[in-house]
N, C-alpha and C positions, 0 to 999 in steps of 0.2 A: 546322303547323297553329296557330293561335291559338285563344284562349278564344272567340272569337266564331264559330269554325267556318269561317273563310275560310282559303284558303291564302295563302302568302307572295306568291304570283304576283298575287293579285287585289288585295291591298293596296297603296296608293301606297308609295313608297319611304320617305317620311317615317314613315308608320305602320308600316311594316315595321321600322324601325330602333328605333322605341319598343317594338314588341312584342319585338324582339330583345334589348333592353335589360332589359326586364321579365323575360324567360325567363332571362337569365343573372343577374339579381338573385334570382329565386326559387331557381334552382339553387345559386347561392353561399349564399343565406340557409338553404335547406334543408341544404346541405353543412356550414355552420357551426353549424346547430342539431344536425345528427346528430354532427358532429364534437364539439360540446360534450357531447351526451348520451353518446357513446362515451367521451369522456375521463372524465366522471363515473362511468360503469360502470367504467372501468379503475381508476381511483383507489380506487373501493369495493372492487373484486376485490383490488387490491394490498393494501389494508389488511387484508382478510380472510386472505389467504394469508400475510402477515407475521405475523398473530395466530396462525394455524395452525402456521406454522413455529416461532414460539416456544414454542407448546405442545408441539410435538413434541420440541423440543430439551430442555425441562423435563422431559418424560416420559422421554426417554432417559437423561438426567443421574440422575433419581430411581431409574429401573430399574437403571442401572449402580451407583449407591450401594448400592441393596437387594441387587443380585447380590454385590457385594464384601462388604457387611456379612454377609450370610448365608454366604458362603465363609469369612470369618474366623470367624464363630461355629462353624461346623462343624470347622474346623481347631482351634479352641481346645478344642472338645469331644473331637476325636480326641487331642489332645495330653494333655488332662486324664485321659482314661481310660487312655490309654498310661502315663502316669506313675503312675497308680494300680495298674495292673497290675504295673509295674516294682517298685513298693513292696511289693506284696503278694508278688511272686516272691522279694524280698530277705528279707522276714520270714516265718519259718516259721508255720504255722498254730499259734496259741497253745493252742488247745482240745487238739491232738494232744500238744502238750509237755506240758500239765497232765495229761492222761490217762495218759501214759506215766511221768511222775514221780510222779503221784498228789498233786501240790501246785499251787496256783495261783501265778501270778506269776513263775515260773522262766522265765528266758530260756536258749536254748541258748547254748553257747559259741561265740565267732566262729571262723570258719573261718581256720586258719593254715596256709600253705604249708610243707611239710616236705621237705627234700631226700631223695632215696631212700636214701642212706646212713644218714640218721638214723633213717628209717622201719625199716630192716634192724636197726639197733643197739637201737632200741626194741622191736623184736619180740623179739629174743634177750633183752633184758633182763626183758621181762614174761614171757617163756616159758622162763626159765632151766631148768626141768626138763626141757624138751625137749633143750636142748644137752647136759644131764648124761646123759640117755638115749642121746643120740647117741655120747658118748664111750664109755659102757659097751657099746654094741654094737660099736664099732669096736675096742675093747680085745680082745674076744673073737675078733675076726676077724684077729688078729695085726698089727695097727698099732702103731706106737710113737711117743709124744709127739706126737699130732696129725698124723702123716704116714701116708697110706695105703700100701698094699702097692706100688701103682704109682709112689709117690714124690710125689704131689700132697699139698700141705698141705691139711688139713681146717679150714675156717673155721667156727668156732662162730656 
């Protein structure tokens, strides 16, 4: 149907061709207009989406940096407190040293590794009265010159 309300069959051929050309023009014009509008909307949406994507990427980057920064701070805190604990464990409590010695500012002697043989020798040297008592007790039991009745040597 045309705009005038007549059917294509009622119009002469020439008028029908003109009406057809107008219809095609209107369709193409409307299509171009719609295409232009849709293209403008698409470009606008594309710009908005690109801006949103950039914002998201920046947010992720900032959050990642914050996460890493917070973890580094936490690790530094743990390392610092562990180091302080280790130092405290290495140094005895100065108050207890001061109380036990009755003076301030004294530091305990450093720990020195001593071989077991030296420890035993030091024990007998410090406790020589014990070795003398042992000799007296073995003399009365019938031992001779540091040798027991069974023949084993007595080591002071």
